[in-house]
Every structure is written in C-alpha cells, then in structure tokens.
Kinemage of the C-alpha trace (Angstrom):
@kinemage 1
@onewidth
@group {chain A} dominant
@subgroup {mainchain}
@vectorlist {calphas} color= white
{ca val a 1} P 29.439 -11.656 113.789
{ca lys a 2} L 30.643 -14.691 115.697
{ca ile a 3} L 30.514 -18.454 115.225
{ca asp a 4} L 31.398 -20.583 118.238
{ca gly a 5} L 32.632 -17.451 119.964
{ca asn a 6} L 35.061 -16.528 117.180
{ca val a 7} L 34.800 -13.396 115.082
{ca val a 8} L 34.207 -14.461 111.487
{ca ala a 9} L 32.935 -11.324 109.746
{ca thr a 10} L 34.400 -8.112 108.443
{ca ala a 11} L 32.482 -5.121 107.102
{ca arg a 12} L 33.221 -3.419 103.803
{ca gly a 13} L 31.532 -0.851 101.599
{ca val a 14} L 29.671 0.709 104.536
{ca gly a 15} L 28.863 4.372 104.390
{ca val a 16} L 27.297 5.960 107.515
{ca asn a 17} L 25.490 9.256 107.659
{ca ala a 18} L 26.469 10.689 111.076
{ca ala a 19} L 23.179 12.468 111.509
{ca arg a 20} L 20.851 9.650 110.660
{ca ala a 21} L 23.141 6.628 111.134
{ca val a 22} L 21.878 5.011 107.942
{ca val a 23} L 23.935 2.401 106.134
{ca ala a 24} L 24.166 3.299 102.456
{ca ala a 25} L 25.550 -0.108 101.472
{ca gly a 26} L 26.756 -2.918 103.669
{ca ile a 27} L 28.223 -6.337 103.038
{ca leu a 28} L 29.415 -8.719 105.722
{ca lys a 29} L 32.092 -11.083 104.552
{ca leu a 30} L 31.817 -14.361 106.479
{ca thr a 31} L 34.844 -16.605 106.831
{ca lys a 32} L 35.444 -19.663 109.004
{ca ser a 33} L 37.906 -22.502 108.649
{ca gly a 34} L 36.224 -25.550 107.133
{ca tyr a 35} L 33.351 -23.548 105.643
{ca leu a 36} L 32.761 -21.882 102.294
{ca glu a 37} L 33.385 -18.125 102.418
{ca asp a 38} L 30.101 -16.258 102.091
{ca thr a 39} L 28.557 -12.778 102.286
{ca leu a 40} L 25.527 -11.263 103.994
{ca ala a 41} L 23.888 -8.024 102.905
{ca val a 42} L 23.034 -5.515 105.671
{ca gly a 43} L 20.449 -2.844 104.920
{ca ser a 44} L 20.753 -0.823 108.120
{ca leu a 45} L 22.831 -0.491 111.273
{ca ser a 46} L 19.750 -1.278 113.311
{ca ala a 47} L 18.950 -4.494 111.415
{ca arg a 48} L 18.112 -7.484 113.590
{ca gly a 49} L 17.598 -11.183 113.003
{ca leu a 50} L 20.203 -11.496 110.253
{ca ala a 51} L 21.171 -15.090 109.514
{ca lys a 52} L 23.280 -17.059 107.071
{ca thr a 53} L 23.855 -20.816 106.958
{ca met a 54} L 27.450 -21.439 105.964
{ca leu a 55} L 28.320 -24.485 103.879
{ca leu a 56} L 30.839 -27.080 104.983
{ca ser a 57} L 33.816 -26.988 102.649
{ca ser a 58} L 37.110 -28.561 103.585
{ca pro a 59} L 38.421 -30.255 100.438
{ca trp a 60} L 41.772 -31.902 99.989
{ca val a 61} L 44.493 -29.453 98.994
{ca pro a 62} L 47.665 -31.384 98.089
{ca ala a 63} L 50.646 -30.311 100.134
{ca gly a 64} L 53.140 -32.783 98.723
{ca asp a 65} L 53.496 -35.499 96.142
{ca ile a 66} L 50.297 -37.004 94.730
{ca val a 67} L 49.985 -40.766 95.165
{ca arg a 68} L 49.752 -42.572 91.833
{ca ser a 69} L 48.927 -46.103 90.734
{ca gly a 70} L 49.335 -46.825 87.048
{ca asn a 71} L 47.366 -44.204 85.148
{ca gln a 72} L 45.362 -43.173 88.236
{ca val a 73} L 45.843 -40.746 91.101
{ca lys a 74} L 44.507 -41.150 94.620
{ca val a 75} L 41.924 -38.479 95.359
{ca ile a 76} L 41.788 -37.869 99.109
{ca ala a 77} L 38.111 -37.482 99.965
{ca lys a 78} L 37.445 -39.491 103.133
{ca gly a 79} L 36.382 -37.110 105.886
{ca lys a 80} L 36.515 -34.196 103.447
{ca ser a 81} L 33.683 -31.957 102.272
{ca phe a 82} L 33.051 -29.395 99.571
{ca ala a 83} L 30.372 -26.999 98.344
{ca met a 84} L 28.787 -28.602 95.278
{ca gly a 85} L 26.858 -26.821 92.563
{ca ser a 86} L 26.268 -23.121 91.986
{ca asn a 87} L 23.674 -20.542 92.984
{ca thr a 88} L 24.511 -18.380 89.981
{ca glu a 89} L 21.987 -18.489 87.160
{ca thr a 90} L 23.685 -18.344 83.775
{ca leu a 91} L 22.340 -16.493 80.775
{ca asp a 92} L 22.982 -19.463 78.539
{ca phe a 93} L 20.684 -22.462 78.077
{ca thr a 94} L 21.002 -25.241 80.631
{ca phe a 95} L 19.251 -28.587 80.870
{ca val a 96} L 19.713 -29.301 84.556
{ca pro a 97} L 19.667 -26.912 87.562
{ca glu a 98} L 22.983 -26.395 89.348
{ca gly a 99} L 21.575 -25.103 92.668
{ca ala a 100} L 21.047 -24.815 95.449
{ca arg a 101} L 24.683 -25.030 96.298
{ca his a 102} L 25.049 -27.537 99.104
{ca ser a 103} L 27.631 -29.372 101.191
{ca val a 104} L 28.780 -32.863 100.265
{ca lys a 105} L 30.768 -35.118 102.585
{ca phe a 106} L 32.649 -38.303 101.675
{ca thr a 107} L 33.426 -41.487 103.576
{ca arg a 108} L 35.953 -42.909 101.111
{ca asp a 109} L 38.967 -41.974 99.032
{ca phe a 110} L 39.023 -43.027 95.400
{ca trp a 111} L 41.411 -43.579 92.526
{ca met a 112} L 40.662 -41.656 89.337
{ca asp a 113} L 42.086 -41.913 85.821
{ca thr a 114} L 44.451 -39.035 85.168
{ca thr a 115} L 43.060 -38.749 81.634
{ca glu a 116} L 39.927 -39.587 79.761
{ca val a 117} L 39.827 -43.207 78.617
{ca thr a 118} L 41.897 -43.325 75.451
{ca gln a 119} L 41.033 -45.151 72.254
{ca lys a 120} L 44.023 -47.432 72.796
{ca leu a 121} L 42.953 -48.419 76.300
{ca tyr a 122} L 39.286 -48.840 75.393
{ca asp a 123} L 40.018 -50.957 72.340
{ca ser a 124} L 42.545 -53.115 74.195
{ca val a 125} L 40.327 -53.789 77.213
{ca met a 126} L 37.211 -54.492 75.147
{ca thr a 127} L 39.079 -56.818 72.790
{ca lys a 128} L 40.605 -58.793 75.654
{ca gly a 129} L 37.370 -58.822 77.610
{ca tyr a 130} L 34.848 -59.731 74.915
{ca gly a 131} L 36.834 -61.083 71.988
{ca ala a 132} L 34.974 -61.399 68.689
{ca asp a 133} L 31.742 -60.073 70.234
{ca tyr a 134} L 33.263 -56.594 70.506
{ca val a 135} L 32.324 -54.069 67.835
{ca lys a 136} L 34.709 -51.127 67.738
{ca pro a 137} L 33.134 -47.648 67.994
{ca tyr a 138} L 33.197 -45.428 64.934
{ca trp a 139} L 36.235 -43.222 65.378
{ca asp a 140} L 36.947 -40.916 62.467
{ca ala a 141} L 39.987 -38.809 61.587
{ca glu a 142} L 37.744 -35.768 61.156
{ca tyr a 143} L 36.886 -35.872 64.870
{ca gly a 144} L 40.131 -37.296 66.243
{ca ile a 145} L 41.613 -40.744 65.877
{ca gly a 146} L 44.707 -42.345 67.383
{ca asp a 147} L 46.016 -44.159 70.444
{ca met a 148} L 46.119 -41.070 72.662
{ca tyr a 149} L 42.841 -39.531 71.581
{ca pro a 150} L 39.889 -39.986 73.944
{ca ala a 151} L 37.452 -42.806 73.230
{ca tyr a 152} L 34.195 -41.234 72.099
{ca ser a 153} L 30.837 -42.448 70.787
{ca ile a 154} L 30.473 -44.531 73.933
{ca his a 155} L 27.361 -44.435 76.070
{ca thr a 156} L 26.880 -44.865 79.793
{ca ala a 157} L 24.749 -47.968 80.343
{ca gly a 158} L 26.532 -49.962 77.710
{ca gly a 159} L 29.845 -49.025 76.190
{ca val a 160} L 31.318 -47.515 79.358
{ca met a 161} L 29.930 -49.986 81.888
{ca leu a 162} L 30.970 -52.969 79.784
{ca phe a 163} L 34.430 -51.429 79.557
{ca ala a 164} L 34.575 -50.896 83.331
{ca asn a 165} L 33.583 -54.488 84.042
{ca ala a 166} L 36.118 -55.868 81.574
{ca arg a 167} L 38.857 -53.670 83.012
{ca ser a 168} L 37.972 -54.869 86.509
{ca lys a 169} L 38.188 -58.547 85.519
{ca leu a 170} L 41.544 -58.034 83.803
{ca ala a 171} L 42.856 -56.437 87.011
{ca gly a 172} L 41.428 -59.183 89.240
{ca leu a 173} L 38.882 -56.848 90.866
{ca asp a 174} L 35.198 -57.351 91.649
{ca thr a 175} L 32.950 -55.950 88.933
{ca val a 176} L 30.636 -53.093 89.894
{ca tyr a 177} L 27.907 -53.453 87.271
{ca thr a 178} L 25.349 -56.230 86.845
{ca tyr a 179} L 22.607 -56.512 84.233
{ca ser a 180} L 20.060 -59.035 83.030
{ca ala a 181} L 20.734 -58.781 79.274
{ca arg a 182} L 22.661 -56.843 76.656
{ca asp a 183} L 22.091 -56.274 72.954
{ca gly a 184} L 25.734 -56.754 71.968
{ca val a 185} L 29.156 -55.417 72.868
{ca ser a 186} L 29.801 -51.972 71.435
{ca gly a 187} L 30.053 -48.342 72.411
{ca ser a 188} L 26.296 -47.968 72.148
{ca ser a 189} L 25.238 -51.268 73.731
{ca val a 190} L 22.063 -51.242 75.806
{ca leu a 191} L 22.063 -53.081 79.133
{ca ala a 192} L 18.801 -54.231 80.723
{ca glu a 193} L 18.143 -53.744 84.440
{ca val a 194} L 21.627 -52.464 85.092
{ca lys a 195} L 22.641 -52.073 88.733
{ca ala a 196} L 25.779 -50.703 90.343
{ca asp a 197} L 27.285 -51.870 93.643
{ca leu a 198} L 29.568 -49.015 94.644
{ca thr a 199} L 31.059 -51.044 97.487
{ca lys a 200} L 32.874 -53.301 94.994
{ca ser a 201} L 36.568 -52.851 94.303
{ca gly a 202} L 36.342 -52.638 90.528
{ca tyr a 203} L 36.391 -49.832 88.002
{ca arg a 204} L 33.276 -47.708 87.588
{ca leu a 205} L 32.061 -44.290 86.609
{ca pro a 206} L 32.438 -41.552 89.217
{ca thr a 207} L 29.361 -40.238 90.978
{ca glu a 208} L 28.497 -36.649 90.140
{ca ala a 209} L 29.801 -35.545 93.523
{ca glu a 210} L 33.096 -37.397 93.091
{ca trp a 211} L 33.483 -35.933 89.613
{ca glu a 212} L 32.886 -32.311 90.676
{ca tyr a 213} L 35.076 -32.677 93.766
{ca ala a 214} L 37.910 -33.957 91.578
{ca ala a 215} L 37.332 -31.328 88.886
{ca arg a 216} L 37.463 -28.467 91.407
{ca ala a 217} L 40.662 -29.856 92.962
{ca gly a 218} L 40.243 -27.900 96.177
{ca thr a 219} L 38.979 -24.680 94.579
{ca val a 220} L 35.603 -22.941 94.866
{ca thr a 221} L 35.751 -20.936 91.639
{ca asp a 222} L 34.007 -21.648 88.338
{ca phe a 223} L 37.194 -23.142 86.902
{ca phe a 224} L 40.028 -24.872 88.744
{ca trp a 225} L 42.349 -22.037 87.669
{ca gly a 226} L 40.032 -19.267 88.926
{ca gln a 227} L 37.274 -17.087 87.487
{ca asp a 228} L 39.074 -15.977 84.319
{ca ser a 229} L 37.114 -17.280 81.321
{ca ser a 230} L 39.178 -15.466 78.699
{ca ala a 231} L 40.178 -17.352 75.579
{ca ser a 232} L 43.834 -17.257 76.616
{ca gln a 233} L 43.098 -19.037 79.887
{ca leu a 234} L 40.747 -21.546 78.313
{ca asp a 235} L 43.319 -22.361 75.635
{ca lys a 236} L 45.876 -23.250 78.338
{ca his a 237} L 43.599 -25.565 80.264
{ca ala a 238} L 40.900 -26.949 77.975
{ca val a 239} L 40.002 -28.192 74.510
{ca trp a 240} L 36.909 -26.101 73.822
{ca ala a 241} L 35.016 -24.448 70.982
{ca gly a 242} L 37.546 -21.630 70.663
{ca asn a 243} L 40.463 -23.914 69.829
{ca ser a 244} L 38.501 -26.743 68.210
{ca phe a 245} L 34.857 -26.682 67.065
{ca asp a 246} L 34.852 -23.067 65.914
{ca lys a 247} L 37.715 -23.774 63.511
{ca gly a 248} L 35.321 -25.713 61.306
{ca leu a 249} L 35.272 -29.223 59.934
{ca gly a 250} L 38.514 -30.099 58.171
{ca ala a 251} L 40.586 -27.375 59.838
{ca thr a 252} L 43.678 -28.211 61.869
{ca gly a 253} L 42.651 -28.562 65.508
{ca phe a 254} L 39.001 -29.352 64.815
{ca gly a 255} L 37.637 -32.247 66.892
{ca asn a 256} L 39.004 -34.055 69.904
{ca his a 257} L 42.627 -33.478 70.856
{ca pro a 258} L 45.029 -36.041 72.327
{ca val a 259} L 44.530 -36.398 76.082
{ca ala a 260} L 46.798 -34.482 78.479
{ca ser a 261} L 47.625 -31.842 75.876
{ca lys a 262} L 46.520 -29.077 78.283
{ca leu a 263} L 47.537 -28.175 81.842
{ca pro a 264} L 46.273 -30.430 84.668
{ca asn a 265} L 44.497 -29.332 87.831
{ca ala a 266} L 46.025 -29.535 91.319
{ca tyr a 267} L 45.077 -33.212 91.638
{ca gly a 268} L 47.075 -34.063 88.521
{ca leu a 269} L 43.946 -34.652 86.412
{ca tyr a 270} L 43.915 -33.634 82.747
{ca asp a 271} L 40.960 -32.533 80.603
{ca met a 272} L 38.431 -32.471 83.437
{ca leu a 273} L 36.998 -29.466 81.620
{ca gly a 274} L 36.709 -29.806 77.847
{ca asn a 275} L 37.860 -32.313 75.186
{ca val a 276} L 35.050 -34.891 75.658
{ca ser a 277} L 32.169 -34.648 78.087
{ca glu a 278} L 32.411 -37.366 80.715
{ca trp a 279} L 29.647 -39.692 81.838
{ca thr a 280} L 28.952 -40.062 85.540
{ca asn a 281} L 27.327 -42.908 87.422
{ca asp a 282} L 24.293 -40.806 88.415
{ca leu a 283} L 20.807 -40.280 87.088
{ca thr a 284} L 18.846 -37.055 87.533
{ca asp a 285} L 15.135 -36.311 87.545
{ca tyr a 286} L 15.944 -32.649 86.801
{ca glu a 287} L 14.964 -31.511 90.284
{ca ala a 288} L 17.044 -29.064 92.321
{ca trp a 289} L 19.815 -30.220 94.620
{ca pro a 290} L 19.068 -31.106 98.255
{ca lys a 291} L 19.151 -28.105 100.572
{ca gly a 292} L 21.128 -29.679 103.400
{ca ala a 293} L 24.463 -31.470 103.691
{ca val a 294} L 24.588 -34.951 102.156
{ca thr a 295} L 27.078 -37.816 102.417
{ca asp a 296} L 28.249 -39.895 99.429
{ca pro a 297} L 25.282 -38.871 97.223
{ca thr a 298} L 24.451 -41.094 94.245
{ca gly a 299} L 21.798 -39.187 92.302
{ca thr a 300} L 18.178 -40.238 91.810
{ca ser a 301} L 16.692 -43.648 91.108
{ca thr a 302} L 15.100 -42.568 87.824
{ca gly a 303} L 15.818 -40.079 85.074
{ca asp a 304} L 18.622 -39.548 82.576
{ca trp a 305} L 22.343 -40.175 82.939
{ca ile a 306} L 24.344 -37.082 83.833
{ca ile a 307} L 27.359 -36.054 81.802
{ca arg a 308} L 29.931 -33.527 83.020
{ca gly a 309} L 32.868 -31.364 82.059
{ca gly a 310} L 31.931 -29.794 78.749
{ca asn a 311} L 33.679 -30.709 75.512
{ca trp a 312} L 35.443 -29.477 72.389
{ca gly a 313} L 32.216 -27.880 71.121
{ca cys a 314} L 31.510 -25.888 74.290
{ca ser a 315} L 31.752 -22.230 75.194
{ca ala a 316} L 33.105 -21.145 78.586
{ca val a 317} L 29.764 -21.299 80.426
{ca his a 318} L 29.523 -25.037 79.797
{ca leu a 319} L 33.075 -25.682 80.999
{ca arg a 320} L 32.428 -24.521 84.565
{ca ala a 321} L 32.977 -27.173 87.242
{ca ser a 322} L 29.333 -26.929 88.339
{ca asn a 323} L 27.846 -27.280 84.857
{ca arg a 324} L 25.665 -30.381 84.536
{ca thr a 325} L 24.619 -30.109 80.924
{ca leu a 326} L 25.894 -31.247 77.570
{ca tyr a 327} L 26.121 -28.506 74.992
{ca thr a 328} L 25.419 -30.211 71.691
{ca pro a 329} L 26.504 -28.278 68.580
{ca ala a 330} L 26.075 -31.231 66.180
{ca tyr a 331} L 26.645 -34.973 66.099
{ca asp a 332} L 26.636 -35.239 69.890
{ca phe a 333} L 28.042 -38.777 69.887
{ca tyr a 334} L 31.428 -37.326 68.919
{ca phe a 335} L 31.449 -35.370 72.193
{ca glu a 336} L 30.825 -38.164 74.716
{ca gly a 337} L 33.598 -39.978 76.568
{ca ala a 338} L 34.476 -41.101 80.073
{ca arg a 339} L 37.063 -41.643 82.766
{ca thr a 340} L 36.823 -44.290 85.466
{ca val a 341} L 37.400 -44.483 89.197
{ca arg a 342} L 37.700 -47.233 91.791
{ca asn a 343} L 37.458 -47.208 95.555
{ca ala a 344} L 40.675 -46.782 97.474
{ca asp a 345} L 41.460 -49.265 100.284
C-alpha cells in the first residue's frame, strides 16, 4: 500500500493456504508521518478496491522546555492537527457521542492554566472584580476546602464566564464574554444572551477541541499515559472514584483533592483527567462529530454546555481524553470546575 509513492503498510497475522491462496486473517497496518496510525482488514489476497481515509494528526510533542507565563503554559497548536474523539463504543452509559473520530486543525497557539482554577484564585478575582456584589460559592470541608483546592459549584454561563471577564480586566486584557443581563454575581449566576468573541485577548474557557488537544498532550491513547486503566495507574495520574468517591463521605481522601497532587501530562498540565470536571466554551446538540477535517471548531449554536475530563466520582471509562460526558454519582455541583485559556500572540 502506498501514499504519495511511499510504502506505508505492513502485513501481519496473514496465513496463506498454498493450494488455495486464501487469507485466513489479514490486517494492514497503515502508517504515514503526520497521520494517525490506522489498520485495514483484508479478507482475501484477491481483494480489490480496498480504501481507508487516514486522519491528519501532527500534534505538538515538546522537545525542550515548556514556555510558561505565570500559572499558564503555552500550548503550541498553530499549524498542528490531531485526531479528536473516539470510534470505540464503551459499555458504560454516555450522554454524548464521541465519534466519528475526525481531524482538527488549529490556526492559533493558546495559553492554558496549568491547574484547575483554585478556590483562592477564584475568590480573589471575583472579590476584586465585583466587590460586595460577589456571593462566594458553597465550598464545604466534606468535599474539599482550602486555597489549593479546585473551585467547584461554578457553572459555565455565569460563575466561570464572570470570573474570566474579571480576570481579563485585572490583567488589562479585552474581555471575551458579553451579555445583556445577569441575575447576580455568584458561582451559579445566569447570564442572558451571552456571546463569546474568541478573537479577544482575554481569559476564556477552552473550546472542546482545545481542551482535548491539551489533555492528550501529543498522544493518541485513551489516557495521556497510555491505555493502562488499572487502579495503580489511575492513582498516579488522577483523582477519581477509586481514591476519592468510593471511600465514602467522611473518609480521608473523599472529595476534591488539592490541585497538582498527581502527575502532569507532557504539556505540564495537572488534573486534566479527574478531580473536577472542566467546563468548555462549546455547546452540543448531541449529534455526531463532523466526518471531515475541521479548523478551529467551536461546537454548535444551540444545545447544552459540554464538560470534560471526568472527576473524583468517575470510573476509568469517564476519564478517557475523548469522553464528553459528566458522570454524576450524587450532588453533581460538587464535581464541576474549570480552567481558563487565552490566545497566544
């Protein structure tokens, strides 16, 4: 098999009967630089018309020091691509389809928080930005409380977007979000007719594509450390049900854990999988992904806000980089948090 005149396929698992020349089992492994590795089943040596569309996938793989600015890292995405989503159907319940897997290209780099927004940062920014109008979210010791714990009980079109705008103003950046009215200033505020201008320089939520690209950190496996979903691997990299929710209310370790208490991915990002689920800037109408390659996708114009990354109440299947659902054991507002991004110059 050739692409652009270059051999890109190798055969494995092929058994040939010399008398009848029948392939018992055949798999072509397709590889090409800049594309996602793929396979093609072959039923017979005389098969004709075989075809496979390979997906663009050339993500950033850090080769040296990561560029940092404050509590953010620069994610190199401009001119890069990756294979987003998954074609694997899980046995567990999911709200939103993850396939078809498709290629995503980017035209900009972006800065991303190395950790989920902490309670200290959220409280400080909201207090400075809104003064006496700000109502602090309900953070409880049973679910994790303290400066370095993630801010939870914050919702997308309200608590997070108000935070992002306030953080932008404090940094002298253009705000991303506009709205016609709000019902207060709290983690659960509702904003009317909210709009986002992603060309602005200020802080915002990542798009789904930006989030998954950053979570994968150059990998194509279910988790940024590989395919191993054993408890020992999850414990090293994520705050999940096995080392939190399953312990039971009141037990040591139950609830959110301080940010950056687990190993980071190759981009220097902590807790991309687990701890609190993270809001994205995108809506979904629950339809399947586009079939072709897309550039800088931003979700649908209607639907529900998408949350990513799994949380401290999740099993392994909901911690995969492609998972688009929120597993909700109980009291789901204790599982929702965020991290912000901003466009890189």
